[in-house]
KEKE-3310 file (N, C-alpha, C; in steps of 0.2 Angstrom, whole numbers, plus 5000, padded with zeros to 4 digits):
npx = (5762:5759:5763:5753:5742:5741:5739:5726:5719:5719:5712:5699:5697:5697:5686:5675:5676:5673:5660:5654:5655:5648:5635:5633:5633:5622:5612:5613:5609:5596:5591:5593:5585:5572:5573:5573:5561:5553:5556:5551:5538:5535:5541:5546:5536:5519:5508:5499:5487:5480:5467:5462:5457:5463:5472:5484:5488:5504:5512:5527:5534:5547:5559:5560:5545:5539:5534:5540:5549:5562:5567:5578:5591:5603:5599:5592:5577:5562:5545:5531:5515:5509:5515:5510:5496:5493:5497:5487:5475:5477:5477:5464:5456:5459:5452:5456:5462:5461:5464:5475:5492:5503:5520:5530:5544:5549:5554:5546:5542:5537:5523:5511:5512:5511:5498:5490:5492:5487:5473:5469:5471:5461:5450:5450:5442:5444:5451:5465:5481:5495:5512:5525:5542:5558:5555:5541:5536:5531:5526:5525:5518:5507:5501:5499:5489:5477:5474:5466:5472:5487:5502:5517:5534:5542:5553:5551:5551:5539:5526:5530:5522:5520:5526:5538:5548:5562:5573:5587:5599:5610:5617:5629:5639:5638:5643:5656:5662:5660:5648:5634:5617:5604:5588:5574:5557:5540:5527:5524:5528:5536:5549:5550:5559:5571:5588:5598:5595:5589:5573:5559:5550:5537:5536:5541:5531:5520:5524:5524:5511:5506:5512:5507:5493:5494:5499:5488:5479:5485:5484:5470:5467:5473:5467:5454:5455:5461:5453:5456:5455:5455:5462:5471:5479:5485:5493:5503:5508:5521:5531:5540:5547:5540:5543:5538:5531:5528:5520:5509:5503:5499:5489:5493:5496:5490:5494:5508:5520:5527:5532:5526:5515:5507:5504:5496:5486:5480:5476:5466:5457:5453:5446:5453:5456:5467:5484:5489:5492:5505:5505:5510:5520:5537:5546:5553:5568:5586:5591:5579:5577:5589:5587:5575:5579:5589:5582:5572:5580:5585:5573:5569:5578:5573:5560:5556:5548:5551:5546:5553:5550:5551:5543:5533:5537:5532:5540)
npy = (6808:6798:6781:6774:6782:6778:6765:6765:6771:6762:6751:6757:6759:6746:6741:6749:6744:6731:6732:6737:6727:6717:6723:6723:6709:6705:6713:6707:6694:6696:6701:6690:6681:6686:6685:6671:6668:6674:6666:6654:6656:6660:6651:6634:6625:6625:6639:6644:6648:6642:6638:6626:6616:6604:6602:6597:6601:6602:6600:6601:6593:6593:6589:6595:6596:6610:6624:6636:6643:6646:6638:6630:6635:6629:6616:6611:6611:6618:6612:6621:6625:6637:6638:6626:6626:6638:6635:6625:6632:6640:6630:6625:6636:6638:6636:6628:6618:6601:6591:6587:6585:6578:6578:6569:6570:6567:6565:6569:6580:6594:6591:6599:6607:6597:6592:6603:6605:6593:6594:6604:6599:6589:6596:6599:6599:6595:6580:6572:6566:6557:6556:6546:6549:6546:6545:6545:6548:6548:6564:6567:6557:6557:6569:6564:6554:6561:6562:6557:6546:6536:6533:6524:6519:6503:6502:6513:6522:6521:6527:6525:6528:6537:6546:6558:6565:6574:6579:6587:6585:6595:6597:6592:6595:6609:6612:6607:6616:6628:6635:6643:6643:6654:6654:6663:6662:6663:6654:6637:6627:6633:6632:6620:6607:6614:6614:6614:6606:6590:6583:6583:6569:6572:6581:6574:6564:6572:6577:6564:6561:6571:6568:6555:6558:6565:6555:6546:6554:6554:6540:6538:6546:6541:6528:6532:6539:6530:6519:6508:6496:6502:6495:6488:6498:6502:6491:6492:6504:6508:6516:6511:6511:6506:6497:6501:6490:6483:6492:6493:6480:6482:6491:6504:6512:6514:6509:6502:6511:6523:6541:6545:6536:6540:6552:6549:6543:6553:6561:6553:6552:6565:6566:6569:6569:6563:6569:6576:6594:6599:6610:6622:6627:6628:6624:6637:6644:6643:6656:6663:6658:6662:6676:6677:6671:6679:6691:6686:6683:6696:6701:6693:6698:6709:6706:6693:6681:6668:6651:6639:6626:6611:6606:6593:6582:6574:6563)
npz = (5111:5124:5129:5136:5133:5120:5120:5127:5117:5107:5113:5115:5101:5096:5103:5098:5085:5087:5092:5081:5071:5078:5077:5064:5060:5068:5062:5049:5052:5056:5044:5036:5042:5039:5026:5024:5030:5021:5009:5013:5014:5001:4992:4989:4998:4991:4991:5005:5002:4992:4981:4977:4985:4988:4998:5010:5026:5034:5049:5058:5071:5081:5093:5110:5120:5127:5138:5134:5121:5123:5132:5131:5123:5117:5117:5106:5096:5101:5105:5106:5114:5109:5096:5090:5092:5085:5072:5070:5071:5059:5049:5051:5047:5034:5019:5009:5014:5017:5026:5040:5044:5055:5058:5068:5079:5093:5110:5121:5135:5144:5155:5156:5145:5135:5137:5135:5121:5117:5121:5113:5100:5100:5097:5084:5069:5056:5047:5056:5055:5061:5058:5062:5065:5070:5084:5095:5109:5126:5131:5118:5113:5120:5114:5101:5102:5101:5088:5073:5066:5068:5061:5060:5058:5056:5065:5073:5088:5100:5112:5129:5141:5154:5169:5175:5187:5192:5205:5209:5223:5229:5240:5247:5237:5237:5249:5248:5239:5246:5245:5252:5256:5261:5265:5264:5266:5263:5266:5268:5259:5249:5245:5240:5232:5231:5228:5238:5249:5255:5250:5262:5270:5269:5259:5248:5247:5243:5231:5224:5224:5216:5203:5201:5199:5187:5179:5180:5173:5160:5157:5156:5146:5135:5135:5132:5120:5111:5112:5120:5133:5149:5159:5152:5146:5158:5161:5151:5153:5157:5156:5146:5130:5115:5100:5083:5077:5088:5095:5086:5088:5101:5100:5100:5089:5072:5060:5051:5042:5030:5029:5017:5016:5027:5022:5011:5018:5025:5014:5009:5020:5020:5009:4997:4980:4968:4967:4982:4988:4998:5011:5023:5038:5045:5061:5072:5066:5069:5070:5073:5086:5093:5093:5100:5112:5118:5119:5128:5139:5143:5147:5158:5167:5172:5176:5187:5194:5199:5203:5214:5214:5205:5190:5184:5171:5156:5151)
capx = (5757:5762:5762:5747:5737:5741:5735:5719:5716:5718:5707:5693:5696:5695:5679:5671:5676:5669:5653:5652:5655:5642:5628:5633:5631:5615:5608:5613:5605:5589:5589:5593:5579:5567:5573:5572:5554:5549:5557:5547:5531:5533:5544:5547:5529:5514:5505:5493:5480:5478:5459:5460:5453:5466:5478:5486:5492:5509:5515:5532:5535:5553:5562:5557:5539:5540:5530:5544:5553:5568:5569:5585:5594:5607:5596:5588:5571:5556:5538:5527:5508:5508:5516:5506:5489:5493:5496:5480:5470:5478:5474:5456:5453:5461:5447:5459:5465:5456:5467:5481:5497:5508:5526:5532:5550:5550:5553:5541:5543:5532:5517:5506:5512:5508:5491:5487:5492:5482:5466:5467:5470:5455:5444:5451:5436:5447:5455:5472:5485:5501:5517:5530:5548:5561:5552:5535:5536:5529:5522:5523:5513:5500:5498:5497:5483:5471:5473:5462:5476:5494:5506:5524:5539:5543:5558:5550:5550:5532:5524:5533:5517:5523:5528:5544:5550:5568:5575:5594:5601:5617:5619:5636:5643:5639:5648:5663:5664:5659:5642:5629:5611:5600:5582:5569:5551:5533:5523:5527:5531:5538:5556:5551:5563:5577:5594:5603:5593:5585:5566:5557:5546:5530:5536:5541:5524:5515:5526:5522:5504:5505:5514:5502:5487:5495:5500:5481:5476:5488:5482:5463:5466:5475:5462:5448:5456:5463:5448:5459:5452:5460:5466:5476:5483:5489:5498:5508:5510:5527:5537:5544:5546:5539:5545:5532:5528:5525:5515:5504:5500:5496:5484:5495:5496:5485:5497:5515:5521:5531:5529:5521:5509:5503:5501:5491:5480:5477:5472:5460:5452:5451:5442:5456:5457:5473:5490:5488:5496:5507:5507:5512:5527:5542:5547:5558:5575:5591:5591:5574:5578:5594:5585:5570:5582:5592:5577:5569:5585:5585:5566:5570:5582:5568:5554:5557:5545:5552:5546:5559:5547:5552:5537:5534:5537:5530:5547)
capy = (6804:6793:6774:6773:6784:6775:6758:6766:6773:6755:6748:6760:6757:6739:6740:6752:6740:6725:6733:6738:6720:6714:6725:6721:6702:6705:6715:6702:6688:6698:6701:6683:6678:6689:6682:6664:6667:6675:6661:6649:6658:6660:6646:6627:6622:6629:6644:6641:6652:6638:6637:6620:6612:6597:6603:6594:6606:6599:6603:6597:6594:6590:6592:6594:6599:6615:6630:6641:6642:6648:6634:6627:6637:6624:6610:6609:6614:6617:6612:6625:6626:6643:6636:6621:6629:6643:6631:6621:6637:6642:6625:6625:6642:6638:6632:6623:6612:6595:6586:6590:6579:6580:6574:6570:6567:6570:6561:6572:6586:6597:6588:6604:6609:6592:6592:6609:6604:6587:6596:6608:6594:6585:6601:6600:6596:6591:6574:6573:6560:6557:6552:6546:6548:6541:6543:6548:6545:6552:6569:6567:6552:6560:6573:6560:6550:6565:6562:6551:6540:6536:6529:6524:6514:6497:6503:6519:6521:6524:6525:6528:6531:6538:6553:6558:6572:6573:6585:6586:6587:6597:6600:6590:6598:6616:6612:6606:6622:6634:6639:6642:6646:6657:6654:6666:6661:6664:6648:6631:6623:6638:6630:6613:6606:6618:6610:6615:6602:6585:6583:6580:6564:6574:6584:6569:6561:6577:6577:6558:6562:6575:6564:6550:6561:6566:6548:6543:6557:6551:6533:6538:6550:6536:6523:6535:6541:6524:6514:6503:6496:6506:6491:6486:6503:6502:6486:6494:6511:6507:6521:6508:6513:6501:6497:6502:6484:6481:6497:6491:6474:6484:6496:6511:6515:6511:6506:6503:6515:6529:6547:6545:6532:6544:6558:6546:6542:6560:6563:6548:6554:6572:6566:6572:6565:6565:6571:6582:6599:6600:6616:6623:6630:6624:6627:6642:6643:6644:6663:6665:6656:6666:6682:6676:6669:6685:6695:6683:6684:6703:6702:6690:6702:6714:6703:6686:6678:6661:6647:6634:6619:6608:6604:6586:6581:6567:6562)
capz = (5114:5129:5127:5140:5129:5113:5122:5128:5111:5104:5117:5112:5094:5095:5106:5093:5079:5089:5092:5074:5068:5081:5074:5057:5061:5071:5057:5044:5054:5056:5037:5034:5045:5036:5019:5025:5031:5015:5005:5016:5013:4994:4988:4993:4998:4988:4995:5009:5000:4986:4982:4974:4989:4989:5002:5017:5030:5037:5055:5060:5079:5082:5099:5117:5121:5132:5138:5132:5115:5125:5137:5130:5116:5114:5118:5101:5094:5106:5103:5111:5113:5105:5089:5087:5092:5080:5066:5070:5069:5052:5045:5051:5044:5027:5016:5004:5018:5019:5031:5044:5044:5060:5057:5075:5081:5100:5116:5126:5138:5149:5155:5155:5138:5131:5138:5132:5114:5116:5122:5107:5094:5100:5095:5077:5065:5050:5049:5058:5054:5064:5055:5067:5062:5074:5091:5097:5116:5132:5130:5111:5111:5123:5109:5095:5103:5100:5081:5070:5064:5069:5057:5062:5055:5060:5071:5077:5096:5102:5119:5135:5144:5161:5171:5179:5190:5195:5209:5212:5229:5228:5247:5248:5233:5239:5255:5246:5236:5250:5244:5258:5255:5266:5262:5267:5262:5266:5263:5270:5254:5244:5243:5239:5226:5232:5227:5244:5254:5253:5252:5268:5268:5268:5253:5243:5246:5240:5224:5222:5223:5210:5197:5201:5196:5180:5176:5179:5167:5154:5155:5154:5139:5130:5134:5129:5113:5107:5113:5123:5140:5154:5163:5147:5146:5164:5160:5146:5155:5162:5154:5141:5123:5110:5093:5079:5076:5095:5096:5082:5091:5107:5098:5102:5083:5068:5055:5049:5036:5030:5029:5011:5018:5031:5018:5007:5022:5026:5008:5009:5025:5018:5002:4991:4974:4965:4971:4987:4989:5005:5013:5030:5039:5049:5067:5072:5064:5074:5070:5077:5093:5095:5094:5105:5118:5121:5121:5134:5145:5145:5150:5164:5172:5174:5179:5188:5199:5197:5209:5215:5213:5199:5187:5181:5164:5153:5147)
cpx = (5760:5759:5755:5741:5736:5737:5728:5716:5715:5713:5700:5692:5694:5688:5674:5670:5672:5662:5650:5650:5649:5635:5628:5630:5624:5610:5607:5609:5598:5587:5588:5587:5573:5567:5571:5564:5550:5550:5552:5540:5530:5536:5543:5540:5524:5511:5499:5486:5478:5470:5457:5456:5456:5472:5478:5490:5497:5512:5520:5534:5541:5556:5558:5550:5540:5535:5533:5548:5560:5571:5576:5588:5598:5605:5592:5581:5566:5550:5534:5520:5506:5509:5511:5499:5488:5493:5490:5475:5471:5475:5467:5453:5454:5456:5450:5461:5459:5458:5473:5486:5503:5514:5529:5539:5552:5549:5549:5544:5538:5525:5511:5506:5509:5501:5487:5487:5487:5475:5464:5466:5464:5449:5444:5445:5439:5451:5462:5475:5492:5506:5523:5537:5552:5558:5546:5533:5533:5524:5520:5518:5506:5497:5495:5490:5476:5470:5468:5466:5483:5498:5514:5528:5539:5547:5557:5549:5543:5530:5527:5528:5519:5524:5534:5545:5557:5571:5582:5595:5608:5620:5627:5641:5644:5643:5655:5666:5663:5653:5637:5623:5607:5593:5577:5562:5545:5529:5527:5531:5534:5545:5556:5554:5570:5583:5599:5601:5589:5577:5564:5552:5539:5530:5537:5535:5519:5517:5524:5515:5502:5506:5509:5496:5488:5496:5493:5478:5478:5485:5474:5463:5468:5470:5456:5449:5458:5458:5451:5457:5457:5464:5472:5481:5488:5494:5504:5511:5516:5533:5541:5542:5546:5541:5538:5528:5524:5519:5509:5500:5497:5490:5486:5495:5491:5488:5504:5516:5525:5528:5524:5515:5505:5500:5496:5485:5477:5473:5466:5455:5449:5447:5446:5458:5463:5479:5489:5493:5498:5509:5508:5518:5531:5542:5552:5565:5579:5591:5585:5575:5583:5591:5580:5573:5585:5587:5573:5574:5585:5578:5566:5574:5578:5563:5556:5554:5545:5551:5551:5556:5549:5546:5538:5534:5535:5535:5550)
cpy = (6799:6786:6772:6776:6781:6768:6759:6768:6766:6751:6750:6759:6750:6738:6743:6747:6733:6726:6734:6731:6716:6716:6723:6714:6701:6707:6710:6696:6690:6698:6694:6679:6680:6686:6675:6663:6669:6670:6655:6650:6658:6655:6639:6624:6627:6634:6641:6644:6648:6637:6631:6615:6605:6598:6599:6599:6602:6603:6598:6598:6590:6594:6591:6599:6604:6621:6636:6639:6643:6644:6631:6629:6632:6617:6607:6612:6613:6617:6616:6625:6631:6641:6632:6623:6634:6640:6627:6626:6639:6637:6624:6631:6642:6633:6627:6617:6607:6591:6589:6584:6582:6575:6575:6566:6570:6565:6563:6578:6588:6593:6593:6606:6604:6591:6597:6608:6598:6590:6600:6604:6590:6589:6601:6596:6592:6585:6576:6566:6561:6553:6552:6545:6543:6539:6548:6545:6550:6557:6570:6562:6554:6565:6569:6556:6554:6565:6556:6545:6541:6531:6530:6519:6508:6498:6509:6518:6525:6522:6529:6532:6531:6545:6553:6565:6570:6580:6584:6589:6588:6599:6598:6594:6606:6616:6612:6613:6629:6638:6637:6646:6649:6658:6658:6665:6662:6659:6642:6627:6627:6636:6623:6612:6610:6613:6610:6610:6596:6586:6580:6574:6566:6577:6579:6565:6566:6577:6570:6558:6565:6571:6558:6552:6562:6560:6545:6547:6555:6544:6534:6541:6545:6531:6526:6536:6535:6518:6508:6502:6499:6501:6488:6491:6503:6497:6488:6501:6511:6512:6518:6511:6507:6502:6498:6496:6482:6486:6495:6485:6476:6489:6503:6515:6511:6507:6507:6506:6520:6535:6548:6541:6536:6550:6555:6545:6548:6562:6559:6551:6561:6572:6569:6567:6568:6566:6577:6587:6599:6607:6617:6626:6626:6628:6633:6640:6645:6652:6666:6664:6660:6673:6682:6675:6675:6690:6693:6684:6691:6704:6699:6694:6707:6711:6695:6684:6670:6656:6642:6628:6617:6605:6597:6587:6574:6566:6556)
cpz = (5118:5127:5130:5136:5123:5115:5123:5122:5107:5107:5114:5105:5093:5098:5101:5087:5081:5089:5085:5070:5071:5078:5067:5056:5063:5065:5051:5046:5054:5049:5034:5036:5041:5029:5019:5026:5025:5010:5007:5014:5005:4990:4992:4992:4995:4993:4999:5007:4993:4987:4978:4978:4990:4993:5008:5020:5035:5043:5057:5067:5080:5088:5105:5117:5128:5132:5135:5126:5117:5130:5137:5123:5113:5114:5112:5100:5100:5103:5108:5109:5108:5098:5087:5087:5086:5073:5065:5068:5062:5048:5045:5047:5036:5023:5011:5007:5019:5024:5034:5045:5049:5059:5064:5076:5088:5105:5122:5129:5144:5149:5154:5148:5133:5131:5135:5124:5113:5116:5115:5101:5094:5097:5088:5073:5059:5052:5051:5058:5057:5060:5060:5063:5067:5081:5092:5104:5121:5130:5122:5109:5114:5118:5103:5096:5102:5092:5079:5069:5066:5065:5059:5058:5059:5066:5074:5084:5098:5109:5125:5139:5152:5163:5175:5181:5194:5199:5212:5219:5229:5235:5248:5244:5235:5245:5253:5243:5240:5248:5249:5256:5261:5263:5266:5263:5266:5262:5265:5265:5248:5241:5242:5232:5226:5232:5233:5249:5251:5254:5258:5265:5266:5261:5247:5242:5242:5232:5221:5220:5217:5203:5196:5197:5189:5176:5175:5173:5160:5152:5153:5147:5134:5129:5131:5121:5108:5108:5115:5130:5144:5158:5158:5147:5152:5164:5156:5148:5160:5161:5148:5134:5118:5103:5089:5078:5083:5097:5092:5086:5098:5106:5099:5095:5078:5062:5054:5043:5036:5030:5023:5012:5022:5027:5014:5011:5024:5020:5008:5014:5024:5012:4997:4986:4970:4970:4976:4987:4996:5006:5021:5032:5044:5056:5066:5070:5070:5075:5075:5084:5096:5098:5100:5112:5121:5123:5128:5140:5148:5149:5157:5169:5175:5178:5180:5194:5198:5203:5209:5213:5206:5196:5184:5174:5162:5148:5148)
residu = (MET:SER:ASN:SER:ARG:LYS:SER:ALA:GLY:LYS:ILE:VAL:GLY:PHE:THR:ILE:LEU:GLY:LEU:PHE:VAL:PHE:PHE:ILE:ILE:SER:GLY:GLY:CYS:PHE:PHE:LEU:GLY:LEU:VAL:THR:SER:SER:ILE:GLY:ALA:LEU:GLY:GLY:LYS:PRO:SER:ALA:PHE:SER:SER:THR:GLY:ASN:ALA:ILE:PHE:GLU:ILE:ARG:LEU:GLU:GLY:THR:ILE:SER:ALA:SER:SER:THR:ALA:GLY:LEU:LEU:GLY:GLY:ALA:ALA:ILE:THR:PRO:GLU:TYR:VAL:ILE:GLY:GLN:LEU:ILE:GLU:ALA:GLU:LYS:ASN:ALA:SER:VAL:ARG:ALA:ILE:LEU:LEU:ARG:ILE:ASN:SER:GLY:GLY:GLY:SER:ALA:ALA:ALA:SER:GLN:GLU:ILE:PHE:GLU:GLU:LEU:LYS:LYS:VAL:GLU:LYS:PRO:VAL:VAL:ILE:SER:VAL:SER:ASP:ILE:CYS:ALA:SER:GLY:ALA:TYR:TYR:ILE:ALA:VAL:ALA:ALA:ASP:LYS:ILE:VAL:ALA:ASN:ARG:SER:SER:SER:VAL:GLY:SER:ILE:GLY:VAL:ILE:MET:GLN:ILE:PRO:ASN:LEU:GLU:GLU:LEU:TYR:LYS:LYS:VAL:GLY:ILE:GLU:TYR:THR:THR:ILE:LYS:GLN:GLY:LYS:TYR:LYS:ASP:VAL:GLY:SER:SER:ASP:ARG:PRO:LEU:THR:THR:GLU:GLU:GLU:GLN:LEU:LEU:ARG:ASP:GLN:THR:PHE:LYS:ILE:TYR:GLU:GLN:PHE:ILE:LYS:ASP:VAL:SER:ASP:CYS:ARG:LYS:ILE:PRO:ILE:GLN:LYS:VAL:ARG:GLU:ILE:ALA:THR:GLY:TRP:VAL:TYR:LEU:GLY:THR:GLU:ALA:LEU:ASP:LEU:GLY:LEU:ILE:ASP:SER:ILE:GLY:THR:TYR:LYS:ASP:ALA:GLU:LYS:LEU:ALA:ALA:GLN:LEU:GLY:GLY:ILE:LYS:GLY:GLU:PRO:ILE:ILE:ILE:GLY:SER:GLN:GLN:ASN:THR:LEU:ILE:ASP:LYS:LEU:LEU:SER:TYR:TYR:PHE:SER:GLN:ALA:LEU:ASN:LYS:ILE:ILE:ASN:PHE:LYS:ALA:VAL:GLN:GLN:TYR:PRO:GLU:ILE:ASN)
# end
């Protein structure tokens, strides 16, 4: 056998071995994900089917609020409307659940996703208490104001009532590296936000108008839910993040306390006597995100009607 044939045989062999290892790891990850899910359902927190009627349903919201769980695989966890709304429905249907506790640690995210969760949270009939960890700002605070009570630590970051939209202009960079865009569009504003050119004055004004409308919606919802005069909300809606003690003075939260304090308050509002049972589920694991991400990327190769426009974030 010639040396070239031997080399080719080695390459094929290593390729087959690599594929085999890949499938083994993938299968192991999938199995581990199933096992992890099973453990989460059967162990740790008590079962959601408790019939004692003294349960608090905990929902943890950590990371960026997004319409898609695959928005940033390496950017941390994502809080999606589907996840939160699904958890709220489960809590509402469970007869043993007397109150809902949202543990929030998020600096915000998508305006539309934040509003969607906010609207659904307002519909919940059972008492809802927010426990703020490090931060509950922008879109996360938008969600929080729909709850019955908000509890934060003294040094928690709360508020940041505002809206932001950022559109990069990479025109000069593209010129330096020799990248040239040819844009073919139908519709005057179809390429608004394209990174190969600056915004026109008209386009910038249109986007300013849109962000202002969302900003006004944010202010009104905070005013209505927190029972704060709308003019006062306007004064503090600068995008600034307040410490927990400052947020309390401004009426943005109800009390200073820890997670356990929020838990006790939820039990009190739910009419639970004695030690409450904490049930609920966590956000997707890294394994879940990996599998979901790669499936989504494969799907996007087939179907991709992506608009160029950059959507605003309450962030």
